[in-house]
mmCIF file as gemmi writes it, N, C-alpha and C atoms, coordinates in Angstrom:
data_model
loop_
_atom_site.group_PDB
_atom_site.id
_atom_site.type_symbol
_atom_site.label_atom_id
_atom_site.label_alt_id
_atom_site.label_comp_id
_atom_site.label_asym_id
_atom_site.label_entity_id
_atom_site.label_seq_id
_atom_site.pdbx_PDB_ins_code
_atom_site.Cartn_x
_atom_site.Cartn_y
_atom_site.Cartn_z
_atom_site.occupancy
_atom_site.B_iso_or_equiv
_atom_site.pdbx_formal_charge
_atom_site.auth_seq_id
_atom_site.auth_asym_id
_atom_site.pdbx_PDB_model_num
ATOM 1 N N . MET Axp A 1 ? 0.825 -1.187 0 1 0 ? 1 A 1
ATOM 2 C CA . MET Axp A 1 ? 0 0 0 1 0 ? 1 A 1
ATOM 3 C C . MET Axp A 1 ? 0.875 1.259 0 1 0 ? 1 A 1
ATOM 4 N N . ALA Axp A 2 ? 1.935 1.228 0.775 1 0 ? 2 A 1
ATOM 5 C CA . ALA Axp A 2 ? 2.83 2.374 0.833 1 0 ? 2 A 1
ATOM 6 C C . ALA Axp A 2 ? 3.506 2.6 -0.515 1 0 ? 2 A 1
ATOM 7 N N . ASP Axp A 3 ? 3.756 1.51 -1.24 1 0 ? 3 A 1
ATOM 8 C CA . ASP Axp A 3 ? 4.36 1.634 -2.566 1 0 ? 3 A 1
ATOM 9 C C . ASP Axp A 3 ? 3.424 2.356 -3.533 1 0 ? 3 A 1
ATOM 10 N N . LYS Axp A 4 ? 2.14 2.042 -3.445 1 0 ? 4 A 1
ATOM 11 C CA . LYS Axp A 4 ? 1.167 2.694 -4.328 1 0 ? 4 A 1
ATOM 12 C C . LYS Axp A 4 ? 1.038 4.18 -4.004 1 0 ? 4 A 1
ATOM 13 N N . ILE Axp A 5 ? 1.093 4.494 -2.727 1 0 ? 5 A 1
ATOM 14 C CA . ILE Axp A 5 ? 1.002 5.901 -2.327 1 0 ? 5 A 1
ATOM 15 C C . ILE Axp A 5 ? 2.232 6.661 -2.812 1 0 ? 5 A 1
ATOM 16 N N . ALA Axp A 6 ? 3.392 6.07 -2.686 1 0 ? 6 A 1
ATOM 17 C CA . ALA Axp A 6 ? 4.623 6.716 -3.148 1 0 ? 6 A 1
ATOM 18 C C . ALA Axp A 6 ? 4.606 6.887 -4.666 1 0 ? 6 A 1
ATOM 19 N N . ALA Axp A 7 ? 4.1 5.888 -5.385 1 0 ? 7 A 1
ATOM 20 C CA . ALA Axp A 7 ? 4.013 5.988 -6.84 1 0 ? 7 A 1
ATOM 21 C C . ALA Axp A 7 ? 3.032 7.083 -7.242 1 0 ? 7 A 1
ATOM 22 N N . ALA Axp A 8 ? 1.922 7.202 -6.523 1 0 ? 8 A 1
ATOM 23 C CA . ALA Axp A 8 ? 0.93 8.239 -6.825 1 0 ? 8 A 1
ATOM 24 C C . ALA Axp A 8 ? 1.511 9.629 -6.557 1 0 ? 8 A 1
ATOM 25 N N . ARG Axp A 9 ? 2.283 9.756 -5.481 1 0 ? 9 A 1
ATOM 26 C CA . ARG Axp A 9 ? 2.913 11.05 -5.177 1 0 ? 9 A 1
ATOM 27 C C . ARG Axp A 9 ? 3.927 11.424 -6.249 1 0 ? 9 A 1
ATOM 28 N N . ASP Axp A 10 ? 4.646 10.443 -6.753 1 0 ? 10 A 1
ATOM 29 C CA . ASP Axp A 10 ? 5.617 10.717 -7.817 1 0 ? 10 A 1
ATOM 30 C C . ASP Axp A 10 ? 4.934 11.197 -9.086 1 0 ? 10 A 1
ATOM 31 N N . ARG Axp A 11 ? 3.747 10.688 -9.348 1 0 ? 11 A 1
ATOM 32 C CA . ARG Axp A 11 ? 3.009 11.107 -10.549 1 0 ? 11 A 1
ATOM 33 C C . ARG Axp A 11 ? 2.472 12.531 -10.416 1 0 ? 11 A 1
ATOM 34 N N . LEU Axp A 12 ? 2.226 12.966 -9.185 1 0 ? 12 A 1
ATOM 35 C CA . LEU Axp A 12 ? 1.686 14.309 -8.971 1 0 ? 12 A 1
ATOM 36 C C . LEU Axp A 12 ? 2.735 15.4 -9.105 1 0 ? 12 A 1
ATOM 37 N N . VAL Axp A 13 ? 3.991 15.054 -9.01 1 0 ? 13 A 1
ATOM 38 C CA . VAL Axp A 13 ? 5.054 16.044 -9.111 1 0 ? 13 A 1
ATOM 39 C C . VAL Axp A 13 ? 5.201 16.459 -10.574 1 0 ? 13 A 1
ATOM 40 N N . VAL Axp A 14 ? 5.073 17.759 -10.827 1 0 ? 14 A 1
ATOM 41 C CA . VAL Axp A 14 ? 5.156 18.29 -12.183 1 0 ? 14 A 1
ATOM 42 C C . VAL Axp A 14 ? 6.349 19.242 -12.254 1 0 ? 14 A 1
ATOM 43 N N . ASP Axp A 15 ? 7.206 19.017 -13.206 1 0 ? 15 A 1
ATOM 44 C CA . ASP Axp A 15 ? 8.332 19.925 -13.409 1 0 ? 15 A 1
ATOM 45 C C . ASP Axp A 15 ? 7.849 21.132 -14.207 1 0 ? 15 A 1
ATOM 46 N N . GLU Axp A 16 ? 7.852 22.279 -13.564 1 0 ? 16 A 1
ATOM 47 C CA . GLU Axp A 16 ? 7.413 23.495 -14.245 1 0 ? 16 A 1
ATOM 48 C C . GLU Axp A 16 ? 8.573 24.056 -15.051 1 0 ? 16 A 1
ATOM 49 N N . PRO Axp A 17 ? 8.284 24.528 -16.252 1 0 ? 17 A 1
ATOM 50 C CA . PRO Axp A 17 ? 9.366 25.094 -17.065 1 0 ? 17 A 1
ATOM 51 C C . PRO Axp A 17 ? 9.899 26.381 -16.448 1 0 ? 17 A 1
ATOM 52 N N . LYS Axp A 18 ? 11.165 26.617 -16.656 1 0 ? 18 A 1
ATOM 53 C CA . LYS Axp A 18 ? 11.815 27.817 -16.14 1 0 ? 18 A 1
ATOM 54 C C . LYS Axp A 18 ? 11.328 29.034 -16.937 1 0 ? 18 A 1
ATOM 55 N N . PRO Axp A 19 ? 11 30.134 -16.267 1 0 ? 19 A 1
ATOM 56 C CA . PRO Axp A 19 ? 10.557 31.328 -16.994 1 0 ? 19 A 1
ATOM 57 C C . PRO Axp A 19 ? 11.647 31.809 -17.967 1 0 ? 19 A 1
ATOM 58 N N . SER Axp A 20 ? 11.194 32.254 -19.113 1 0 ? 20 A 1
ATOM 59 C CA . SER Axp A 20 ? 12.129 32.666 -20.151 1 0 ? 20 A 1
ATOM 60 C C . SER Axp A 20 ? 12.001 34.169 -20.408 1 0 ? 20 A 1
ATOM 61 N N . ALA Axp A 21 ? 13.129 34.828 -20.531 1 0 ? 21 A 1
ATOM 62 C CA . ALA Axp A 21 ? 13.124 36.248 -20.855 1 0 ? 21 A 1
ATOM 63 C C . ALA Axp A 21 ? 12.599 36.466 -22.273 1 0 ? 21 A 1
ATOM 64 N N . LEU Axp A 22 ? 12.899 35.556 -23.16 1 0 ? 22 A 1
ATOM 65 C CA . LEU Axp A 22 ? 12.416 35.67 -24.533 1 0 ? 22 A 1
ATOM 66 C C . LEU Axp A 22 ? 10.892 35.576 -24.581 1 0 ? 22 A 1
ATOM 67 N N . ALA Axp A 23 ? 10.316 34.713 -23.763 1 0 ? 23 A 1
ATOM 68 C CA . ALA Axp A 23 ? 8.854 34.605 -23.722 1 0 ? 23 A 1
ATOM 69 C C . ALA Axp A 23 ? 8.235 35.894 -23.2 1 0 ? 23 A 1
ATOM 70 N N . ALA Axp A 24 ? 8.86 36.518 -22.208 1 0 ? 24 A 1
ATOM 71 C CA . ALA Axp A 24 ? 8.342 37.775 -21.675 1 0 ? 24 A 1
ATOM 72 C C . ALA Axp A 24 ? 8.426 38.889 -22.717 1 0 ? 24 A 1
ATOM 73 N N . LEU Axp A 25 ? 9.533 38.941 -23.452 1 0 ? 25 A 1
ATOM 74 C CA . LEU Axp A 25 ? 9.666 39.954 -24.499 1 0 ? 25 A 1
ATOM 75 C C . LEU Axp A 25 ? 8.67 39.721 -25.626 1 0 ? 25 A 1
ATOM 76 N N . THR Axp A 26 ? 8.428 38.471 -25.969 1 0 ? 26 A 1
ATOM 77 C CA . THR Axp A 26 ? 7.452 38.156 -27.008 1 0 ? 26 A 1
ATOM 78 C C . THR Axp A 26 ? 6.049 38.57 -26.575 1 0 ? 26 A 1
ATOM 79 N N . ALA Axp A 27 ? 5.706 38.306 -25.325 1 0 ? 27 A 1
ATOM 80 C CA . ALA Axp A 27 ? 4.395 38.701 -24.826 1 0 ? 27 A 1
ATOM 81 C C . ALA Axp A 27 ? 4.246 40.224 -24.809 1 0 ? 27 A 1
ATOM 82 N N . ALA Axp A 28 ? 5.294 40.932 -24.43 1 0 ? 28 A 1
ATOM 83 C CA . ALA Axp A 28 ? 5.242 42.396 -24.421 1 0 ? 28 A 1
ATOM 84 C C . ALA Axp A 28 ? 5.107 42.951 -25.838 1 0 ? 28 A 1
ATOM 85 N N . ALA Axp A 29 ? 5.818 42.351 -26.786 1 0 ? 29 A 1
ATOM 86 C CA . ALA Axp A 29 ? 5.71 42.796 -28.182 1 0 ? 29 A 1
ATOM 87 C C . ALA Axp A 29 ? 4.321 42.528 -28.73 1 0 ? 29 A 1
ATOM 88 N N . PHE Axp A 30 ? 3.753 41.392 -28.386 1 0 ? 30 A 1
ATOM 89 C CA . PHE Axp A 30 ? 2.39 41.076 -28.834 1 0 ? 30 A 1
ATOM 90 C C . PHE Axp A 30 ? 1.383 42.069 -28.255 1 0 ? 30 A 1
ATOM 91 N N . ALA Axp A 31 ? 1.535 42.409 -26.978 1 0 ? 31 A 1
ATOM 92 C CA . ALA Axp A 31 ? 0.623 43.356 -26.356 1 0 ? 31 A 1
ATOM 93 C C . ALA Axp A 31 ? 0.76 44.746 -26.976 1 0 ? 31 A 1
ATOM 94 N N . ALA Axp A 32 ? 1.985 45.164 -27.265 1 0 ? 32 A 1
ATOM 95 C CA . ALA Axp A 32 ? 2.195 46.473 -27.89 1 0 ? 32 A 1
ATOM 96 C C . ALA Axp A 32 ? 1.608 46.507 -29.296 1 0 ? 32 A 1
ATOM 97 N N . THR Axp A 33 ? 1.791 45.434 -30.043 1 0 ? 33 A 1
ATOM 98 C CA . THR Axp A 33 ? 1.228 45.367 -31.393 1 0 ? 33 A 1
ATOM 99 C C . THR Axp A 33 ? -0.294 45.404 -31.342 1 0 ? 33 A 1
ATOM 100 N N . ALA Axp A 34 ? -0.869 44.683 -30.407 1 0 ? 34 A 1
ATOM 101 C CA . ALA Axp A 34 ? -2.331 44.688 -30.278 1 0 ? 34 A 1
ATOM 102 C C . ALA Axp A 34 ? -2.843 46.079 -29.929 1 0 ? 34 A 1
ATOM 103 N N . ALA Axp A 35 ? -2.129 46.8 -29.08 1 0 ? 35 A 1
ATOM 104 C CA . ALA Axp A 35 ? -2.548 48.156 -28.714 1 0 ? 35 A 1
ATOM 105 C C . ALA Axp A 35 ? -2.507 49.092 -29.91 1 0 ? 35 A 1
ATOM 106 N N . VAL Axp A 36 ? -1.474 48.975 -30.724 1 0 ? 36 A 1
ATOM 107 C CA . VAL Axp A 36 ? -1.361 49.827 -31.915 1 0 ? 36 A 1
ATOM 108 C C . VAL Axp A 36 ? -2.459 49.489 -32.914 1 0 ? 36 A 1
ATOM 109 N N . VAL Axp A 37 ? -2.729 48.218 -33.094 1 0 ? 37 A 1
ATOM 110 C CA . VAL Axp A 37 ? -3.785 47.813 -34.041 1 0 ? 37 A 1
ATOM 111 C C . VAL Axp A 37 ? -5.149 48.302 -33.556 1 0 ? 37 A 1
ATOM 112 N N . MET Axp A 38 ? -5.422 48.173 -32.262 1 0 ? 38 A 1
ATOM 113 C CA . MET Axp A 38 ? -6.715 48.64 -31.75 1 0 ? 38 A 1
ATOM 114 C C . MET Axp A 38 ? -6.841 50.153 -31.876 1 0 ? 38 A 1
ATOM 115 N N . ALA Axp A 39 ? -5.761 50.887 -31.664 1 0 ? 39 A 1
ATOM 116 C CA . ALA Axp A 39 ? -5.809 52.333 -31.837 1 0 ? 39 A 1
ATOM 117 C C . ALA Axp A 39 ? -6.061 52.685 -33.291 1 0 ? 39 A 1
ATOM 118 N N . GLY Axp A 40 ? -5.468 51.948 -34.205 1 0 ? 40 A 1
ATOM 119 C CA . GLY Axp A 40 ? -5.706 52.178 -35.632 1 0 ? 40 A 1
ATOM 120 C C . GLY Axp A 40 ? -7.133 51.905 -36.026 1 0 ? 40 A 1
ATOM 121 N N . VAL Axp A 41 ? -7.735 50.906 -35.437 1 0 ? 41 A 1
ATOM 122 C CA . VAL Axp A 41 ? -9.133 50.592 -35.739 1 0 ? 41 A 1
ATOM 123 C C . VAL Axp A 41 ? -10.034 51.716 -35.263 1 0 ? 41 A 1
ATOM 124 N N . VAL Axp A 42 ? -9.718 52.292 -34.122 1 0 ? 42 A 1
ATOM 125 C CA . VAL Axp A 42 ? -10.541 53.385 -33.607 1 0 ? 42 A 1
ATOM 126 C C . VAL Axp A 42 ? -10.39 54.613 -34.488 1 0 ? 42 A 1
ATOM 127 N N . VAL Axp A 43 ? -9.176 54.909 -34.925 1 0 ? 43 A 1
ATOM 128 C CA . VAL Axp A 43 ? -8.947 56.117 -35.719 1 0 ? 43 A 1
ATOM 129 C C . VAL Axp A 43 ? -9.45 55.945 -37.142 1 0 ? 43 A 1
ATOM 130 N N . LEU Axp A 44 ? -9.165 54.812 -37.755 1 0 ? 44 A 1
ATOM 131 C CA . LEU Axp A 44 ? -9.481 54.621 -39.164 1 0 ? 44 A 1
ATOM 132 C C . LEU Axp A 44 ? -10.734 53.798 -39.417 1 0 ? 44 A 1
ATOM 133 N N . GLY Axp A 45 ? -11.32 53.27 -38.383 1 0 ? 45 A 1
ATOM 134 C CA . GLY Axp A 45 ? -12.442 52.359 -38.546 1 0 ? 45 A 1
ATOM 135 C C . GLY Axp A 45 ? -13.719 53.048 -38.99 1 0 ? 45 A 1
ATOM 136 N N . PRO Axp A 46 ? -14.647 52.278 -39.51 1 0 ? 46 A 1
ATOM 137 C CA . PRO Axp A 46 ? -15.929 52.843 -39.948 1 0 ? 46 A 1
ATOM 138 C C . PRO Axp A 46 ? -16.792 53.238 -38.749 1 0 ? 46 A 1
ATOM 139 N N . GLY Axp A 47 ? -17.573 54.246 -38.929 1 0 ? 47 A 1
ATOM 140 C CA . GLY Axp A 47 ? -18.495 54.672 -37.891 1 0 ? 47 A 1
ATOM 141 C C . GLY Axp A 47 ? -17.908 55.654 -36.897 1 0 ? 47 A 1
ATOM 142 N N . VAL Axp A 48 ? -16.648 55.99 -37.033 1 0 ? 48 A 1
ATOM 143 C CA . VAL Axp A 48 ? -16.044 56.956 -36.127 1 0 ? 48 A 1
ATOM 144 C C . VAL Axp A 48 ? -16.318 58.342 -36.665 1 0 ? 48 A 1
ATOM 145 N N . GLN Axp A 49 ? -16.918 59.185 -35.831 1 0 ? 49 A 1
ATOM 146 C CA . GLN Axp A 49 ? -17.269 60.53 -36.266 1 0 ? 49 A 1
ATOM 147 C C . GLN Axp A 49 ? -16.755 61.513 -35.234 1 0 ? 49 A 1
ATOM 148 N N . ILE Axp A 50 ? -16.014 62.496 -35.691 1 0 ? 50 A 1
ATOM 149 C CA . ILE Axp A 50 ? -15.479 63.516 -34.799 1 0 ? 50 A 1
ATOM 150 C C . ILE Axp A 50 ? -16.216 64.811 -35.09 1 0 ? 50 A 1
ATOM 151 N N . ASP Axp A 51 ? -16.949 65.298 -34.112 1 0 ? 51 A 1
ATOM 152 C CA . ASP Axp A 51 ? -17.701 66.547 -34.27 1 0 ? 51 A 1
ATOM 153 C C . ASP Axp A 51 ? -16.832 67.714 -33.829 1 0 ? 51 A 1
ATOM 154 N N . ASN Axp A 52 ? -16.8 68.75 -34.665 1 0 ? 52 A 1
ATOM 155 C CA . ASN Axp A 52 ? -16.046 69.953 -34.347 1 0 ? 52 A 1
ATOM 156 C C . ASN Axp A 52 ? -17.032 71.011 -33.854 1 0 ? 52 A 1
ATOM 157 N N . PRO Axp A 53 ? -17.006 71.327 -32.57 1 0 ? 53 A 1
ATOM 158 C CA . PRO Axp A 53 ? -17.991 72.297 -32.052 1 0 ? 53 A 1
ATOM 159 C C . PRO Axp A 53 ? -17.708 73.729 -32.548 1 0 ? 53 A 1
ATOM 160 N N . ASN Axp A 54 ? -16.536 74 -33.075 1 0 ? 54 A 1
ATOM 161 C CA . ASN Axp A 54 ? -16.225 75.337 -33.545 1 0 ? 54 A 1
ATOM 162 C C . ASN Axp A 54 ? -16.533 75.531 -35.027 1 0 ? 54 A 1
ATOM 163 N N . ALA Axp A 55 ? -17.096 74.529 -35.65 1 0 ? 55 A 1
ATOM 164 C CA . ALA Axp A 55 ? -17.412 74.633 -37.071 1 0 ? 55 A 1
ATOM 165 C C . ALA Axp A 55 ? -18.552 75.607 -37.292 1 0 ? 55 A 1
ATOM 166 N N . SER Axp A 56 ? -18.43 76.449 -38.315 1 0 ? 56 A 1
ATOM 167 C CA . SER Axp A 56 ? -19.501 77.371 -38.644 1 0 ? 56 A 1
ATOM 168 C C . SER Axp A 56 ? -19.847 77.191 -40.129 1 0 ? 56 A 1
ATOM 169 N N . TYR Axp A 57 ? -21.101 77.375 -40.429 1 0 ? 57 A 1
ATOM 170 C CA . TYR Axp A 57 ? -21.585 77.203 -41.79 1 0 ? 57 A 1
ATOM 171 C C . TYR Axp A 57 ? -22.041 78.563 -42.298 1 0 ? 57 A 1
ATOM 172 N N . THR Axp A 58 ? -21.584 78.901 -43.492 1 0 ? 58 A 1
ATOM 173 C CA . THR Axp A 58 ? -21.993 80.162 -44.105 1 0 ? 58 A 1
ATOM 174 C C . THR Axp A 58 ? -22.632 79.85 -45.439 1 0 ? 58 A 1
ATOM 175 N N . ARG Axp A 59 ? -23.578 80.714 -45.842 1 0 ? 59 A 1
ATOM 176 C CA . ARG Axp A 59 ? -24.238 80.537 -47.141 1 0 ? 59 A 1
ATOM 177 C C . ARG Axp A 59 ? -24.061 81.772 -47.975 1 0 ? 59 A 1
C-alpha cells in the first residue's frame, strides 16, 4: 500500500518550465502590437465621427 502511495505522489510532481526572458519579451511585443492595431481601428475604422464644435456654416 505504501508503494502505491509513493508511486501516486511521484506522478503528482510536475516539473514546471523555467521562466524565459524571450517569452516575456514576445508577450510584451504582442501586447504592444495589439494596442497599436486597436488604436488604428478606432482612428481609421468605420463609424467613427469627430464633431467639431467650432465649425460654422456660411451661405
